[in-house]
VEXVOFI-59237 format. One record per residue (C-alpha): residue number from 0; residue in one letter; z, x, y. Coordinates in pm, 1 decimal. Example, Ala and Ser with C-alpha at 12.3 -4.5 7.8 and 13.67 -1.06 7.14 Angstrom:
<nodes>
  pos  code        pz        px        py
    0     a     780.0    1230.0    -450.0
    1     s     714.0    1367.0    -106.0
</nodes>
This chain:
<nodes>
  pos  code        pz        px        py
    0     m       0.1       0.1      -0.1
    1     n    -103.1     154.8     332.4
    2     r      96.5     137.4     655.0
    3     w     -76.0    -174.3     791.0
    4     q     -46.7    -358.7     459.8
    5     k     322.5    -278.3     479.9
    6     l     326.1    -411.0     834.0
    7     a     161.6    -733.1     725.0
    8     s     414.1    -783.2     447.0
    9     a     717.9    -670.1     643.4
   10     v     993.6    -919.5     680.5
   11     t    1021.6   -1046.1    1031.4
   12     l    1298.5    -877.5    1223.6
   13     s    1616.6   -1079.9    1254.0
   14     w    1876.8   -1080.4    1527.6
   15     a    2093.3    -858.1    1309.9
   16     v    1838.0    -576.9    1348.5
   17     a    1688.4    -656.4    1687.9
   18     l    2001.6    -728.0    1886.0
   19     g    2281.7    -635.0    1651.4
   20     g    2383.3    -999.5    1630.0
   21     a    2354.2   -1297.7    1398.9
   22     g    2054.1   -1526.1    1372.6
   23     s    1755.0   -1622.5    1164.3
   24     a    1409.5   -1481.1    1110.5
   25     a    1265.4   -1810.7    1230.5
   26     a    1356.2   -1705.8    1581.3
   27     q    1063.1   -1464.4    1582.9
   28     t     784.3   -1721.8    1562.4
   29     e     790.3   -2007.6    1807.0
   30     p     484.9   -2227.6    1857.0
   31     a     417.9   -2357.8    2204.7
   32     p     586.9   -2696.1    2241.6
   33     a     368.3   -2997.5    2292.9
   34     k     378.7   -3093.0    2659.4
   35     p     536.4   -3435.9    2698.3
   36     a     376.7   -3695.5    2919.2
   37     q     516.4   -3624.5    3263.8
   38     a     470.4   -3738.2    3617.0
   39     k     320.1   -3503.7    3871.7
   40     p     565.8   -3262.5    4033.3
   41     e     729.4   -3419.4    4334.5
   42     g     966.3   -3330.0    4614.8
   43     e    1115.2   -3010.0    4748.2
   44     m    1436.5   -2840.3    4637.4
   45     r    1593.7   -2603.0    4887.8
   46     f    1829.8   -2316.9    4803.8
   47     a    2053.8   -2119.6    5040.2
   48     v    2080.7   -1773.0    4889.0
   49     y    2327.0   -1504.6    4989.5
   50     v    2084.5   -1211.4    4994.3
   51     t    1793.9   -1101.4    5207.0
   52     i    1504.5   -1140.2    4964.6
   53     a    1314.1    -814.0    4931.4
   54     p     935.6    -826.5    4870.4
   55     a     981.8    -567.1    4593.0
   56     w    1177.5    -825.0    4392.9
   57     l     855.8   -1024.1    4346.1
   58     d     695.7    -738.8    4148.4
   59     p     813.2    -699.9    3785.3
   60     g     720.2    -331.4    3794.4
   61     e     979.8    -271.6    4064.5
   62     a    1267.6    -430.5    3872.7
   63     g    1504.3    -159.9    3756.6
   64     p    1692.8    -166.4    3424.8
   65     a    2033.1    -205.9    3591.1
   66     f    1952.7    -450.0    3871.6
   67     l    1949.8    -819.8    3783.9
   68     t    1872.1    -977.9    4124.1
   69     p    1487.2    -973.4    4094.8
   70     y    1503.4   -1204.3    3791.7
   71     w    1637.3   -1473.3    4025.1
   72     f    1279.7   -1514.6    4150.1
   73     m    1086.2   -1372.3    3854.8
   74     y    1188.5   -1672.7    3642.3
   75     g     973.9   -1874.2    3884.6
   76     l     673.3   -1657.5    3965.4
   77     h     636.2   -1460.5    3644.3
   78     d     670.8   -1482.2    3269.2
   79     a     760.2   -1238.4    2993.3
   80     m     662.0   -1163.5    2637.9
   81     l    1019.0   -1254.8    2542.0
   82     k    1312.7   -1349.3    2761.9
   83     p    1654.9   -1514.7    2754.0
   84     m    1622.6   -1893.4    2748.2
   85     p    1861.3   -2184.2    2685.1
   86     g    2031.3   -2126.9    2351.1
   87     q    1844.5   -1800.5    2284.0
   88     r    1919.2   -1452.3    2410.0
   89     m    1564.2   -1346.2    2323.7
   90     a    1310.8   -1629.9    2303.5
   91     n     940.2   -1591.9    2239.2
   92     s     746.2   -1674.8    2551.4
   93     l     406.8   -1514.4    2612.6
   94     a     444.0   -1359.3    2268.3
   95     e     385.0   -1629.4    2008.4
   96     s     538.0   -1411.4    1736.7
   97     w     632.6   -1053.3    1655.2
   98     s     716.7    -834.7    1357.4
   99     m     850.1    -491.1    1274.1
  100     s     718.0    -244.3    1016.1
  101     e     935.4    -141.6     723.3
  102     d     987.5     205.0     868.0
  103     q    1100.4      51.9    1199.9
  104     l     842.2     252.7    1391.8
  105     v     589.4     -18.8    1477.5
  106     y     641.9    -351.0    1654.9
  107     e     347.0    -589.3    1664.0
  108     f     313.8    -886.1    1899.9
  109     i      75.0   -1180.2    1879.0
  110     l      -0.5   -1327.8    2221.8
  111     r     -44.4   -1692.1    2311.6
  112     k    -410.8   -1774.3    2362.8
  113     g    -568.6   -1954.9    2653.3
  114     l    -309.0   -1859.4    2916.1
  115     k    -423.3   -1778.4    3269.5
  116     f    -265.0   -1613.9    3569.6
  117     h    -222.6   -1813.8    3887.2
  118     n    -557.6   -1682.4    4016.6
  119     g    -742.6   -1789.3    3700.8
  120     d    -767.4   -1448.2    3531.5
  121     p    -703.8   -1459.9    3154.0
  122     f    -386.7   -1310.0    3009.5
  123     t    -464.1   -1038.3    2752.6
  124     a    -309.6    -742.7    2574.3
  125     e    -441.8    -519.4    2855.6
  126     d    -186.7    -680.8    3086.7
  127     v      92.2    -618.5    2834.0
  128     a      13.3    -246.8    2808.2
  129     f     -30.9    -213.7    3185.4
  130     s     301.2    -384.1    3256.0
  131     f     486.5    -163.1    3009.8
  132     k     338.6     148.2    3169.6
  133     r     469.2      37.6    3511.4
  134     a     815.0     -59.7    3388.3
  135     k    1117.6     137.5    3498.7
  136     g    1353.7     280.1    3237.6
  137     a    1348.2     633.8    3103.6
  138     q    1459.9     541.0    2752.2
  139     l    1168.1     304.7    2701.0
  140     h     907.6     563.8    2787.7
  141     e    1083.0     842.1    2599.7
  142     k    1114.7     639.9    2279.9
  143     v     773.3     468.2    2274.2
  144     k     498.6     701.1    2150.3
  145     e     204.5     475.1    2235.0
  146     v      99.1     118.4    2306.6
  147     v    -203.2      17.7    2099.2
  148     i    -425.5    -272.6    2205.2
  149     v    -548.5    -407.1    1871.4
  150     d    -749.0    -692.5    2022.1
  151     p    -717.8    -914.4    2331.6
  152     h    -429.8   -1106.3    2174.7
  153     k    -251.6    -843.7    1968.5
  154     v     -59.2    -534.2    2077.8
  155     r     144.1    -272.9    1891.8
  156     f     425.0     -52.3    2018.4
  157     v     460.5     268.5    1816.8
  158     l     789.8     460.8    1841.2
  159     h     853.8     830.0    1789.3
  160     e    1150.7     746.3    1565.8
  161     p    1349.4     436.3    1470.8
  162     w    1526.9     297.2    1776.2
  163     p    1750.4      -3.9    1706.2
  164     d    1760.0    -100.6    2075.9
  165     f    1384.4    -135.6    2128.6
  166     m    1385.4    -514.0    2112.1
  167     t    1708.7    -534.0    2310.7
  168     f    1543.2    -344.4    2594.7
  169     y    1208.9    -519.0    2557.8
  170     g    1311.8    -873.8    2477.8
  171     t    1611.2    -930.8    2705.5
  172     l    1682.2    -856.8    3071.1
  173     a    1797.2    -504.1    2986.6
  174     s    1461.4    -406.0    3138.0
  175     a    1160.0    -577.8    3292.5
  176     a     912.6    -408.0    3056.8
  177     a     811.7    -738.7    2895.2
  178     w     753.8    -916.2    3228.8
  179     i     381.7    -927.6    3288.6
  180     t     182.6    -807.1    3588.9
  181     p    -191.8    -891.4    3600.0
  182     k    -371.8    -557.5    3554.5
  183     n    -703.8    -643.7    3718.7
  184     y    -550.8    -814.1    4020.4
  185     f    -288.5    -545.1    4076.1
  186     e    -545.6    -264.8    4060.1
  187     k    -763.1    -455.6    4307.5
  188     v    -497.2    -522.4    4574.6
  189     g    -256.4    -233.1    4511.7
  190     a     122.0    -229.3    4512.8
  191     d     161.0    -335.9    4876.6
  192     g     -96.6    -611.7    4842.1
  193     f      73.9    -742.3    4530.9
  194     k     409.4    -769.4    4706.6
  195     k     244.9    -966.4    4988.6
  196     q      62.7   -1203.7    4750.6
  197     p     212.5   -1180.7    4399.6
  198     i      23.3   -1340.6    4113.1
  199     g     196.5   -1425.6    3789.2
  200     l     208.1   -1647.2    3480.7
  201     g     524.1   -1837.0    3568.9
  202     p     600.8   -2204.5    3630.0
  203     y     571.3   -2158.3    4006.8
  204     k     305.0   -2002.6    4228.2
  205     f     370.5   -1794.9    4537.0
  206     v     300.2   -1982.7    4860.0
  207     s     452.7   -1776.1    5139.4
  208     m     729.4   -1538.8    5233.8
  209     k     890.6   -1465.0    5564.5
  210     p    1077.4   -1142.0    5491.2
  211     g    1445.4   -1187.8    5553.0
  212     i    1406.3   -1561.3    5611.6
  213     e    1250.3   -1762.3    5326.2
  214     l    1041.2   -1763.0    5009.8
  215     v     831.2   -2065.3    4913.0
  216     m     693.1   -2143.0    4565.7
  217     e     480.1   -2434.0    4443.9
  218     a     460.0   -2582.7    4093.7
  219     n     207.9   -2440.8    3847.6
  220     e      91.3   -2757.0    3672.2
  221     d     -80.1   -2552.0    3401.5
  222     y     235.0   -2372.2    3291.5
  223     w     230.1   -2350.7    2912.7
  224     r     589.8   -2450.7    2841.7
  225     k     610.9   -2762.1    3058.5
  226     v     498.9   -2897.3    3394.1
  227     p     771.8   -2840.8    3653.2
  228     s     937.5   -3154.5    3787.0
  229     v     985.1   -3031.9    4143.9
  230     k     670.2   -2967.1    4349.5
  231     r     809.1   -2704.4    4585.6
  232     l    1102.4   -2462.2    4580.5
  233     v    1223.2   -2302.3    4903.0
  234     f    1471.5   -2015.0    4905.8
  235     h    1639.8   -1959.8    5242.0
  236     s    1808.1   -1622.9    5302.2
  237     v    2146.8   -1711.5    5455.5
  238     p    2383.8   -1412.1    5439.0
  239     e    2668.8   -1594.3    5615.2
  240     a    2869.4   -1809.4    5370.7
  241     t    2997.7   -2053.9    5633.8
  242     t    2638.2   -2119.1    5738.8
  243     r    2535.2   -2185.0    5377.1
  244     l    2814.1   -2439.5    5345.0
  245     a    2723.8   -2606.4    5674.9
  246     m    2358.8   -2633.7    5568.5
  247     l    2465.0   -2794.4    5240.3
  248     k    2688.6   -3047.6    5412.2
  249     r    2414.2   -3136.9    5661.3
  250     g    2163.0   -3186.5    5380.9
  251     e    1942.5   -2898.7    5494.7
  252     v    1966.3   -2737.6    5150.3
  253     d    2032.5   -2878.9    4805.9
  254     v    2200.9   -2572.7    4654.7
  255     a    2427.8   -2329.4    4837.4
  256     y    2510.8   -2024.5    4628.4
  257     l    2831.7   -1822.4    4649.7
  258     l    3092.2   -2024.2    4838.7
  259     e    3404.8   -1825.9    4768.0
  260     g    3766.7   -1905.1    4843.5
  261     q    3838.7   -2186.7    5086.6
  262     l    3467.5   -2259.8    5130.1
  263     g    3436.0   -2350.4    4765.5
  264     e    3768.9   -2531.8    4767.4
  265     s    3645.5   -2754.5    5051.5
  266     i    3375.6   -2897.1    4822.7
  267     r    3626.7   -3036.4    4573.6
  268     n    3727.6   -3315.5    4807.9
  269     d    3376.2   -3400.8    4928.8
  270     p    3245.3   -3697.2    4726.8
  271     k    2883.6   -3617.5    4819.8
  272     l    2890.7   -3262.6    4687.8
  273     k    2956.1   -3098.4    4353.4
  274     l    3139.7   -2772.2    4291.6
  275     v    2990.2   -2561.1    4010.9
  276     f    3051.1   -2215.7    3867.0
  277     s    2802.6   -1965.3    3731.0
  278     g    2782.5   -1597.4    3641.6
  279     g    2928.8   -1431.4    3337.6
  280     v    2678.6   -1147.9    3310.6
  281     a    2829.9    -903.1    3561.1
  282     t    3150.5    -704.5    3528.7
  283     n    3301.3    -573.8    3851.6
  284     f    3482.4    -241.4    3845.2
  285     l    3594.9      51.3    4054.6
  286     d    3373.0     356.6    4023.6
  287     f    3506.6     686.4    4153.4
  288     f    3206.6     874.1    4291.7
  289     d    3409.1    1183.4    4382.9
  290     m    3591.6    1219.4    4050.7
  291     w    3345.1    1487.0    3938.9
  292     d    3453.1    1713.1    4224.8
  293     p    3755.6    1912.6    4097.0
  294     k    3891.1    1932.3    4452.1
  295     s    3898.8    1553.5    4494.1
  296     p    4218.0    1356.1    4421.7
  297     w    3999.1    1124.6    4212.4
  298     a    3943.2    1410.4    3966.2
  299     d    4298.0    1346.9    3837.7
  300     q    4307.5    1069.8    3575.0
  301     r    4653.7     966.4    3696.2
  302     v    4511.5     887.9    4041.3
  303     r    4235.7     673.7    3894.6
  304     k    4485.2     491.9    3672.5
  305     a    4705.5     435.7    3977.0
  306     a    4414.2     267.2    4155.2
  307     s    4363.7      38.9    3856.7
  308     l    4733.8     -52.6    3833.9
  309     a    4738.4    -126.8    4207.9
  310     l    4507.9    -429.1    4167.8
  311     d    4637.3    -782.5    4112.9
  312     r    4323.7    -906.4    3940.6
  313     k    4444.0   -1261.8    3886.6
  314     a    4552.3   -1307.4    4247.9
  315     i    4217.7   -1179.9    4378.4
  316     s    4029.0   -1404.4    4136.5
  317     d    4235.3   -1707.5    4238.8
  318     a    4169.8   -1639.2    4607.2
  319     d    3801.9   -1544.4    4592.7
  320     t    3652.6   -1718.4    4289.1
  321     l    3902.2   -2004.7    4246.2
  322     g    4029.0   -1838.7    3929.1
  323     a    3691.6   -1838.4    3757.2
  324     s    3661.6   -1459.9    3712.6
  325     k    3850.4   -1339.1    3404.5
  326     p    4007.0    -988.9    3393.3
  327     n    3842.0    -739.5    3159.7
  328     g    3947.5    -385.2    3069.0
  329     n    3594.4    -280.5    2973.1
  330     v    3260.6    -271.6    3155.7
  331     v    3109.0    -419.7    2837.3
  332     l    3126.5    -797.7    2795.5
  333     r    3341.4    -904.7    2499.6
  334     s    3058.5   -1127.3    2377.0
  335     m    2820.6    -831.4    2336.4
  336     e    2747.4    -674.5    2001.8
  337     y    2945.9    -351.4    1949.4
  338     a    3189.0    -440.6    2229.4
  339     l    3543.1    -304.5    2195.9
  340     p    3787.7    -563.7    2335.7
  341     i    4013.9    -397.4    2591.1
  342     d    4269.9    -581.7    2801.2
  343     a    4265.0    -523.6    3174.5
  344     d    4536.8    -305.7    3323.1
  345     p    4839.0    -503.8    3448.3
  346     y    4937.1    -529.4    3811.1
  347     d    5204.5    -260.3    3840.1
  348     p    5228.4    -108.1    4190.9
  349     a    5553.6      71.6    4106.2
  350     q    5390.0     259.1    3819.3
  351     a    5088.8     328.0    4042.8
  352     k    5310.2     497.2    4302.7
  353     k    5486.8     693.2    4029.1
  354     l    5155.4     824.9    3895.0
  355     l    5044.3     924.2    4245.0
  356     a    5368.7    1117.1    4294.8
  357     e    5325.0    1292.6    3959.9
  358     a    4972.8    1388.4    4064.6
  359     g    5105.8    1546.0    4384.5
  360     y    5054.8    1256.9    4628.4
  361     p    5401.1    1103.8    4685.9
  362     n    5285.2     978.3    5026.2
  363     g    4944.1     872.0    4906.0
  364     f    4619.5    1018.3    5036.8
  365     d    4314.5     940.1    5247.9
  366     a    4053.8     834.0    4993.7
  367     g    3758.1     799.7    5230.9
  368     d    3500.5     524.9    5203.0
  369     l    3530.0     211.1    4992.4
  370     y    3192.3      51.6    4927.8
  371     a    3170.3    -308.4    4812.9
  372     v    2859.2    -427.7    4634.4
  373     p    2695.1    -670.4    4879.7
  374     p    2775.1    -944.7    4963.1
  375     y    3125.5    -929.7    4810.2
  376     f    3290.4    -782.0    5115.7
  377     n    3588.6   -1019.7    5116.7
  378     t    3681.1    -902.6    4768.5
  379     g    3625.0    -543.2    4877.4
  380     e    3861.9    -596.1    5167.4
  381     a    4126.4    -738.0    4934.9
  382     i    4088.7    -442.1    4699.3
  383     g    4125.1    -204.5    4992.5
  384     g    4448.3    -380.8    5082.0
  385     y    4592.7    -343.3    4733.9
  386     l    4495.4      23.6    4719.5
  387     g    4651.3      82.0    5060.7
  388     a    4975.1     -81.3    4950.5
  389     v    5033.9     202.0    4700.3
  390     g    4916.6     475.3    4938.4
  391     i    4543.4     503.4    4861.1
  392     r    4397.3     464.8    5209.1
  393     t    4028.6     366.7    5229.0
  394     k    3780.2     245.5    5487.0
  395     l    3556.8     -46.3    5385.6
  396     r    3185.5      17.7    5429.1
  397     t    2936.1    -269.1    5423.7
  398     m    2560.5    -248.3    5366.8
  399     e    2267.5    -482.8    5308.3
  400     r    2207.5    -537.7    4935.9
  401     a    1874.2    -359.4    4891.6
  402     t    1992.0     -67.8    5106.5
  403     f    2313.4     -39.1    4906.9
  404     f    2138.8     -20.2    4569.5
  405     s    1889.2     230.2    4703.5
  406     a    2172.6     454.6    4828.6
  407     l    2369.4     402.9    4506.8
  408     g    2074.2     496.4    4286.4
  409     t    1990.2     806.4    4489.8
  410     k    2350.4     930.5    4467.7
  411     k    2408.8     924.7    4842.7
  412     l    2745.1     747.8    4845.2
  413     k    3087.7     911.2    4855.3
  414     g    3438.7     785.7    4787.6
  415     v    3506.3     483.1    4569.5
  416     c    3303.5     170.9    4497.6
  417     f    3379.3    -190.0    4410.3
  418     c    3068.2    -192.3    4195.5
  419     s    2903.9    -428.5    3950.2
  420     i    2717.8    -388.8    3621.2
  421     a    2498.1    -669.4    3490.2
  422     i    2283.9    -500.4    3224.4
  423     y    2188.2    -731.0    2937.7
  424     g    2186.1    -656.9    2565.6
  425     n    2462.5    -488.0    2368.1
  426     a    2727.9    -224.4    2432.7
  427     s    2468.8      52.6    2418.7
  428     t    2229.0     -94.6    2671.9
  429     r    2520.1    -207.6    2888.0
  430     m    2646.5     147.8    2930.4
  431     s    2307.1     317.1    2956.2
  432     e    2282.0     342.6    3334.3
  433     v    2647.7     401.6    3428.7
  434     v    2799.6     608.7    3145.2
  435     l    2534.3     865.3    3059.3
  436     s    2534.4    1155.4    3304.8
  437     t    2161.4    1092.3    3350.8
  438     g    2210.4     721.1    3422.5
  439     t    2060.1     568.9    3734.7
  440     y    2399.3     479.4    3878.6
  441     a    2613.6     753.3    3721.5
  442     y    2736.6    1024.5    3957.1
  443     g    2851.6    1236.9    3666.1
  444     g    2934.1    1225.2    3298.0
  445     y    3110.2    1380.3    3000.6
  446     p    2908.6    1608.0    2766.2
  447     d    3087.7    1481.1    2454.2
  448     i    3017.0    1118.5    2543.6
  449     d    2654.6    1202.3    2628.3
  450     e    2614.6    1358.8    2285.1
  451     l    2779.0    1070.8    2099.2
  452     y    2574.3     818.3    2296.2
  453     k    2249.3     992.9    2204.5
  454     r    2348.1    1003.1    1836.8
  455     q    2414.5     630.4    1819.4
  456     l    2072.3     552.6    1970.3
  457     t    1898.9     638.4    1643.2
  458     e    2170.4     522.9    1401.4
  459     t    2026.9     235.7    1196.5
  460     d    2347.2     160.8    1003.3
  461     p    2522.4    -110.0    1213.7
  462     k    2870.6     -14.2    1091.2
  463     k    2829.3     354.4    1175.0
  464     r    2676.5     265.5    1507.9
  465     e    2961.9      30.1    1590.5
  466     a    3214.9     303.5    1516.7
  467     m    3040.4     542.6    1754.8
  468     l    3008.5     287.4    2032.6
  469     h    3373.3     185.2    1990.8
  470     e    3473.4     550.8    2019.0
  471     i    3279.0     583.0    2345.2
  472     q    3443.3     274.8    2495.4
  473     k    3788.6     385.8    2379.6
  474     t    3739.9     731.1    2534.4
  475     l    3616.9     585.2    2863.5
  476     h    3929.4     372.3    2879.3
  477     e    4163.1     661.7    2796.1
  478     r    4005.3     879.4    3064.1
  479     t    3995.6     594.6    3319.4
  480     r    3628.0     663.1    3377.9
  481     f    3616.8     323.0    3548.1
  482     a    3875.2      71.5    3658.5
  483     p    3723.8    -252.9    3521.9
  484     i    3837.0    -562.9    3710.9
  485     w    3681.1    -883.5    3580.0
  486     d    3380.6   -1061.8    3436.7
  487     y    3246.7   -1225.0    3748.2
  488     f    3196.1   -1599.3    3793.8
  489     w    3161.7   -1763.3    4132.2
  490     p    3160.7   -2111.8    4291.3
  491     s    2853.4   -2272.9    4445.2
  492     g    2781.6   -2613.9    4595.0
  493     i    2526.4   -2875.0    4484.9
  494     g    2397.4   -3151.5    4709.3
  495     p    2352.6   -3523.9    4631.3
  496     r    1973.1   -3512.4    4577.4
  497     v    1996.7   -3280.9    4275.7
  498     e    1969.7   -3421.1    3924.2
  499     e    1959.1   -3089.6    3732.6
  500     v    2003.6   -2742.9    3884.3
  501     s    1984.8   -2550.7    3553.2
  502     l    2289.5   -2333.6    3618.4
  503     m    2419.9   -2160.9    3304.2
  504     k    2155.5   -2323.9    3084.3
  505     i    2078.5   -1960.3    3009.2
  506     d    2415.6   -1810.4    2923.5
  507     p    2480.1   -1568.0    3076.7
  508     f    2254.9   -1594.2    3381.8
  509     p    2399.9   -1658.6    3726.1
  510     w    2121.9   -1852.6    3901.6
  511     a    1911.3   -2163.2    3841.0
  512     a    1685.7   -2102.8    3538.9
  513     p    1455.3   -2193.7    3382.1
  514     l    1317.2   -2307.6    3718.0
  515     e    1070.3   -2545.1    3551.0
  516     d    1376.9   -2740.0    3432.3
  517     v    1529.8   -2812.5    3774.7
  518     t    1496.9   -3174.8    3881.8
  519     l    1565.4   -3397.2    4180.8
  520     k    1690.5   -3752.2    4155.0
  521     r    1403.0   -3998.8    4170.2
  522     p    1421.6   -4347.5    4320.2
</nodes>
């Protein structure tokens, strides 16, 4: 039997191999559902979002492996070979089916036929290969030997060696490699032209964008999965939370994201509005950028542990997220495969001061800048207060979201950070960009952990791999590499015109999705 006969007879990969979880082989082949009889899309749903929408977020090739925000809009404009969907962490989408060879070196995908981009161009395997080539993520390009276009509707990915995380990176939001960019159109208009007029395969078409103000999408009535119910979606950039709430109460928007603290609490008693919670994918934590400098106080593990013990996680959660965010002692979600459950550090300011004194700082120290991941500046301010109460004096620095992540990824920040990690997948993918010394957002690393991490990448025995990944997480905790705070959930407000906003239909995913499922109440 030759290699391709083996491929044809190979058992379809199950969740246990692809994502290290439980599931059935039937999940790998999913025929397109028959479109139900449906009225034409109607109405306009308006969202007040808490970020300034960057044009780069409309291009799948610009979406980094550790930055979730672009998917907020990609679930409307674009589509992927596979992607998280309701009830499935990795659902077939543009890929009708896929299989893995017996030697775990070849993954073959069969594409849905007859699909067209918003401009009418056909979707083919050329677009799949082109999109993968543009995707960010060093591991993907290091591990994949070649992408073979077998025919217009079949593509193979050939690996250098078995890599258990290939489908986790490719089929979930651990990377954007499976999100498709139209090759012919992109090469015609270029990167800048594509950002100005993005073309995709998603349930909504790009209409217009006023940078920093609004993004408008219109229903794609030919979308393969289903015809969207709402004709037009408008995303308003409204960085100020009080303004988002005021717009919701005046009926100017139907969804106001991120109404923390008293703003969210005010919705509870408004009979016209609905308070909802979403999130669950991000873990917030303190990262100590200067800990790799032996002259910095943060280089002492006792100082980092003191910072962690200084935080009253429950009190901050109650004040900022109405108690929705649950403390976690690990940057890996407990629900992820290979996660090691670790309880969060208790609130113990007395022990924090004792550790600082033992480290040589009985009167505390000036710790420099405290960066808070935008727009969570209120939480950053609270954290600065708790740190100051034990003698760790910081100065809060605020930045616009895109600017912050650019500075973070280029290693330009100093001090300490109230940071966030929202990488999908399992414990391995989760840690890839913040634990490895070569990670996009890692300012340093440990050689022994780097070596153990690299070894587990090619370990095909799930039990052995779990033991290695547990050892990494245990060591990170013992060394206080991070000070994990909580798994982040936040309150938002929904207006009276909304029938279905699709929050948490994909679990975890913090924003409305799938966008073709959102609906307005009809007379």
